[in-house]
C-alpha positions in Angstrom: -9.2 -9.1 7.0 -8.8 -7.8 10.6 -12.0 -7.6 12.5 -13.1 -4.0 13.2 -13.1 -4.9 16.9 -9.3 -5.8 16.9 -6.7 -3.4 18.5 -4.8 -3.6 15.2 -7.8 -2.2 13.3 -8.2 0.6 15.9 -4.6 1.6 15.6 -5.0 1.7 11.7 -8.1 3.9 12.1 -6.1 6.4 14.3 -3.3 6.4 11.8 -5.8 7.3 9.1 -6.8 10.5 10.8 -10.0 12.1 11.7 -13.2 10.0 10.7 -15.6 12.2 8.8 -18.3 9.5 8.4 -19.4 7.4 5.5 -20.5 8.3 1.9 -22.2 5.6 0.0 -21.0 3.2 2.7 -17.3 4.1 2.2 -15.4 5.5 5.3 -13.9 8.9 4.9 -10.9 10.1 6.8 -9.1 13.5 7.1 -5.4 12.7 7.6 -3.6 14.9 10.1 -1.2 15.7 7.3 -4.0 17.6 5.5 -3.6 20.5 8.1 -0.1 21.0 6.8 -1.2 21.6 3.2 -4.2 23.6 4.5 -1.8 25.9 6.4 0.5 26.3 3.3 -2.7 27.1 1.2 -3.8 29.8 3.7 -0.3 31.4 3.9 -0.1 31.3 -0.1 -3.6 32.5 -0.9 -4.1 34.9 2.1 -1.8 37.7 0.6 -2.9 37.0 -2.9 -6.6 37.5 -1.9 -5.7 40.5 0.2 -4.1 42.3 -2.8 -6.9 41.2 -5.1 -9.7 42.5 -2.8 -8.0 45.2 -0.7 -11.0 45.8 1.6 -10.8 42.5 3.2 -7.6 43.1 5.3 -6.8 40.1 7.4 -10.1 38.4 6.7 -8.3 37.3 3.4 -6.7 34.6 5.4 -10.1 33.4 6.4 -10.9 33.1 2.7 -7.6 31.4 2.1 -9.0 28.7 4.6 -12.1 28.5 2.6 -9.9 27.9 -0.4 -8.2 25.0 1.4 -11.6 23.6 2.4 -12.9 23.8 -1.3 -9.8 22.0 -2.5 -10.3 19.2 0.0 -13.9 18.9 -1.2 -12.7 18.7 -4.8 -10.3 16.0 -3.9 -13.1 14.2 -2.0 -15.2 14.3 -5.1 -12.4 12.8 -7.1 -11.8 10.0 -4.8 -15.6 9.3 -4.5 -15.6 9.1 -8.3 -13.1 6.2 -8.1 -15.0 4.4 -5.2 -18.3 4.7 -6.9 -17.2 3.6 -10.3 -15.4 0.7 -8.6 -18.7 -0.2 -7.0 -20.2 -0.7 -10.5 -17.7 -3.6 -10.8 -18.3 -4.8 -7.4 -14.8 -3.9 -6.2 -15.1 -3.3 -2.4 -13.7 0.1 -1.2 -11.9 0.0 2.2 -11.7 3.7 2.7 -10.9 7.2 1.3 -8.2 9.4 3.0 -7.8 13.1 2.3 -4.1 13.9 3.1 -1.2 16.2 2.5 -0.8 14.9 -1.2 -4.5 15.2 -2.0 -6.0 11.8 -1.2 -6.2 8.2 -2.1 -8.9 5.5 -2.3 -7.9 2.1 -0.8 -9.6 -1.0 -2.2 -9.9 -4.3 -0.8 -8.9 -7.4 -2.7 -10.6 -7.6 -6.2 -10.1 -9.1 -9.6 -9.3 -6.3 -12.1 -9.0 -6.3 -15.9 -7.2 -3.6 -18.1 -10.5 -2.0 -19.2 -12.1 -1.8 -15.8 -8.8 -0.5 -14.3 -8.8 2.4 -16.8 -12.6 3.2 -16.1 -12.0 3.4 -12.4 -8.9 5.4 -12.8 -10.2 8.0 -15.1 -13.4 8.5 -13.2 -11.5 10.7 -10.8 -10.2 13.2 -13.3 -13.5 13.2 -15.2 -15.2 14.2 -11.9 -12.9 17.2 -11.6 -13.7 18.3 -15.2 -17.4 18.0 -14.5 -17.1 20.2 -11.3 -15.1 22.8 -13.2 -17.7 22.8 -16.0 -20.6 23.1 -13.6 -19.0 25.9 -11.6 -18.0 27.9 -14.7 -21.7 27.6 -16.0 -23.1 28.6 -12.7 -20.7 31.6 -12.5 -21.6 32.6 -16.1 -25.2 32.9 -15.2 -24.8 34.4 -11.6 -21.9 36.7 -12.3 -20.4 36.3 -8.9 -18.4 39.3 -7.6 -16.0 39.8 -4.7 -15.2 36.8 -2.5 -17.8 34.5 -4.0 -16.4 35.4 -7.6 -12.8 34.7 -6.5 -13.7 31.4 -4.7 -15.5 30.3 -7.8 -12.6 31.1 -10.1 -10.2 29.2 -7.8 -12.5 26.1 -7.7 -12.8 26.1 -11.5 -9.0 26.4 -12.0 -8.2 24.0 -9.3 -10.4 21.3 -10.6 -9.0 21.8 -14.1 -5.5 21.6 -12.9 -6.3 18.5 -10.7 -8.0 16.7 -13.7 -5.2 17.7 -16.0 -2.3 16.7 -13.7 -4.0 13.4 -12.8 -4.3 12.3 -16.4 -0.5 12.5 -17.0 0.5 9.0 -18.2 2.7 7.8 -15.3 2.3 6.2 -11.9 1.1 7.0 -9.2 -1.2 9.4 -11.2 -4.5 8.1 -12.6 -3.2 8.5 -16.2 -0.6 5.9 -15.2 -3.4 3.3 -15.4 -3.6 4.1 -19.1 -0.1 3.0 -19.7 -0.4 0.0 -17.3 -3.5 -1.3 -19.0 -2.1 -0.8 -22.5 1.1 -2.8 -21.7 -1.1 -5.3 -19.7 -3.4 -5.8 -22.7 -0.5 -6.2 -25.1 1.7 -8.5 -22.8 -1.0 -10.3 -20.7 1.0 -9.2 -17.5 -0.2 -6.6 -15.1 3.1 -6.5 -13.4 4.8 -5.6 -16.7 2.2 -2.8 -17.2 2.8 -1.4 -13.7 6.5 -1.4 -14.2 6.2 0.5 -17.5 3.9 3.0 -16.0 6.2 3.4 -13.0 9.1 4.2 -15.4 6.8 6.6 -17.3 6.1 8.3 -13.9 9.8 8.8 -13.4 10.1 10.4 -16.8 7.3 12.7 -16.0 9.1 13.8 -12.8 12.3 14.5 -14.8 10.3 16.5 -17.3 8.7 18.5 -14.6 11.8 19.4 -12.8 13.5 20.4 -16.2 10.4 22.5 -17.3 9.7 24.3 -14.0 13.2 24.6 -12.5 16.0 23.9 -14.8 14.8 25.9 -17.9 13.9 29.2 -15.8 17.3 28.9 -14.2 19.1 28.5 -17.4 17.2 31.6 -18.7 18.7 33.7 -15.8 15.4 33.7 -13.9 15.8 33.1 -10.2 13.1 30.6 -9.2 10.5 31.8 -6.5 11.2 29.9 -3.2 7.5 29.0 -2.7 7.1 27.9 -6.3 10.3 25.8 -6.2 9.4 24.2 -2.8 6.0 23.1 -4.2 7.7 21.7 -7.3 10.1 19.8 -5.3 7.6 18.4 -3.0 5.2 17.3 -5.8 8.1 15.7 -7.8 9.4 14.0 -4.7 5.9 12.5 -4.0 5.7 11.4 -7.7 9.1 10.0 -7.7 8.4 7.9 -4.5 5.0 6.7 -5.8 6.5 5.7 -9.2 9.3 3.8 -7.5 7.0 2.1 -5.1 4.8 0.9 -8.0 7.9 -0.5 -9.8 9.1 -2.2 -6.6 5.7 -3.8 -5.7 5.2 -4.9 -9.3 8.6 -6.7 -9.3 7.6 -8.5 -6.0 4.2 -9.5 -7.4 5.9 -10.9 -10.5 7.8 -13.4 -8.3 4.7 -14.6 -6.2 4.4 -17.7 -8.3 7.6 -18.8 -6.6 6.0 -18.7 -3.2 4.6 -22.1 -2.4 4.6 -23.8 1.0 5.2 -27.2 -0.6 7.9 -25.8 -2.9 9.8 -23.8 -0.4 9.6 -26.1 2.7 12.4 -28.5 3.6 11.4 -32.0 4.4 10.2 -32.6 8.0 8.5 -35.2 10.0 6.4 -34.8 13.1 6.8 -36.6 16.5 4.7 -36.4 19.6 5.8 -34.2 22.4 6.2 -37.4 24.6 9.2 -38.6 22.4 12.7 -38.8 23.5 16.0 -37.5 21.9 16.8 -41.1 21.1 13.6 -41.3 19.0 14.6 -38.1 17.1 18.1 -39.5 16.4 16.5 -42.7 15.0 14.2 -40.7 12.7 16.8 -38.1 11.7 20.3 -39.1 12.5 21.9 -36.4 10.3 19.4 -33.5 11.1 17.5 -34.2 7.8 14.5 -34.3 7.6 13.8 -31.6 10.2 11.6 -32.8 13.3 8.6 -30.9 14.4 7.1 -31.6 17.8 3.3 -32.0 17.8 0.9 -31.9 20.8 -1.6 -34.4 21.8 -4.1 -32.8 19.4 -1.6 -33.3 16.4 -1.0 -29.6 16.1 2.7 -28.5 15.6 4.2 -27.0 18.7 7.9 -26.7 18.2 11.1 -27.5 16.2 14.0 -29.7 17.3 17.4 -28.2 17.5 19.6 -30.8 15.9 22.7 -29.4 17.5 21.1 -29.7 20.9 20.4 -33.4 20.3 23.9 -34.1 19.6 24.9 -32.4 22.8 22.9 -35.0 24.8 25.0 -37.9 26.0 24.2 -41.2 24.5 23.5 -42.7 27.9 20.7 -40.1 28.6 19.2 -40.0 25.0 16.4 -42.4 25.9 15.4 -40.5 29.1 15.8 -36.9 27.8 12.4 -35.6 26.4 12.4 -34.0 23.0 11.0 -30.9 24.4 14.3 -30.3 26.1 16.1 -29.9 22.8 13.6 -27.9 20.9 12.2 -24.3 20.6 8.7 -23.4 20.4 6.8 -22.5 17.2 4.5 -19.3 17.4 0.8 -20.0 18.1 -0.8 -21.2 14.9 2.6 -21.3 13.0 1.5 -24.0 10.5 0.2 -23.8 6.9 -1.4 -26.2 4.4 1.1 -27.5 1.9 -1.1 -26.3 -0.9 -0.9 -22.6 0.2 0.9 -20.3 -2.2 1.2 -16.8 -3.6 -0.5 -13.7 -2.0 -2.7 -15.9 0.2 0.3 -17.5 1.8 2.2 -14.2 2.2 -0.8 -12.5 3.8 -1.3 -15.4 6.2 2.5 -15.5 7.3 2.5 -11.7 7.8 0.1 -12.2 10.7 2.2 -14.8 12.5 5.1 -14.3 14.8 8.3 -16.1 14.5 10.3 -17.2 11.4 9.5 -20.9 11.1 6.1 -22.6 10.1 5.2 -26.2 10.0 3.8 -27.5 6.7 0.9 -30.0 6.9 -1.1 -32.1 4.5 -4.8 -32.5 4.2 -4.7 -34.9 7.2 -2.8 -32.5 9.4 0.3 -34.6 9.1 3.6 -32.7 9.1 5.4 -32.8 5.8 7.8 -29.9 5.9 9.2 -26.9 7.7 8.9 -23.5 6.0 11.5 -20.9 7.0 10.9 -17.2 6.7 14.3 -16.7 4.9 13.1 -19.1 2.1 9.9 -17.0 1.5 11.8 -13.7 1.5 14.4 -15.0 -0.8 11.8 -16.4 -3.1 10.0 -12.9 -3.3 13.0 -10.6 -3.5 15.7 -12.8 -5.0 17.9 -11.7 -2.0 18.9 -13.4 1.2 16.7 -12.4 4.1 17.9 -10.5 7.0 17.1 -12.1 10.4 13.6 -10.8 11.5 10.7 -11.8 13.6 8.0 -11.6 10.8 7.7 -12.7 7.2 
């Protein structure tokens, strides 16, 4: 992981939003996008509350802001339930972010199982049902009136809706974990489970669009603009989340193909004091590739075979190998036993598109190219790029 003191970490925290502190050791952020949904909530609920409680006047919009804050609190409780239930299984939680779409809990690397995945996923909706039940019970005893009664009713209904909506069986909703875990348990493959849950999420989107937009339209009812806008936004978010789940599951399913030893082309190392003649003796046809190593034995660059051929034979013994090579990025070498997610994450932190492969003794055995890694993951030829 990136150290908290690095610029990358600081930039990430700025992108997350406004830090609200830590709860149970988990950092909580309020994303800047939350203010968009807060404004929409105020605009939507302000006139509604003004009509419901006429004496409030424009103060109804302040009550609308209170609704936005209470909804954010409900989402925070939902996400905390995920984080705290994960803590039982010793899954480290990186952060909680409250944003435009509600919120999300981001975990660090952990080992999951179908059963534990379901428990952590359903803890969120369960917490909303508990909040709704508690607030309903309090209201039944206290018999709140006016603004307090209105806010209590909204909190109860909002938590019920959040809970019910999130148990719908499709990614990226919590209920999608039910589908994922069921298929995972049946097939032994989490990736197949995620793909199935992603397609289930897409089916839910289609069903929501038909139910809330197409059916009313066919009945001759002109849909309300705000109502339609919210439906389109929510369905768009769900579709993107479901599609992202499918995409990432397909990539994960190919990780077994990613191996430094398996994807690297043969290579040998030569000291940076070698000459072009030495390179041509070792690799007269350009294979194996030739990697230049420094006095400490660490890879420094890769010989350009075309450039070696351009050197006149009379000058081959006096032309240093460094004159026909390009530099590797700092630290651009990997152990030949590296593979899977570990290898991907390491390469993502390196610049450049070539990486020397070394054995247990630090001897160069291969040259791994970015294109080979991307092709193995996606099944498609990689575009030229500076990072893996």
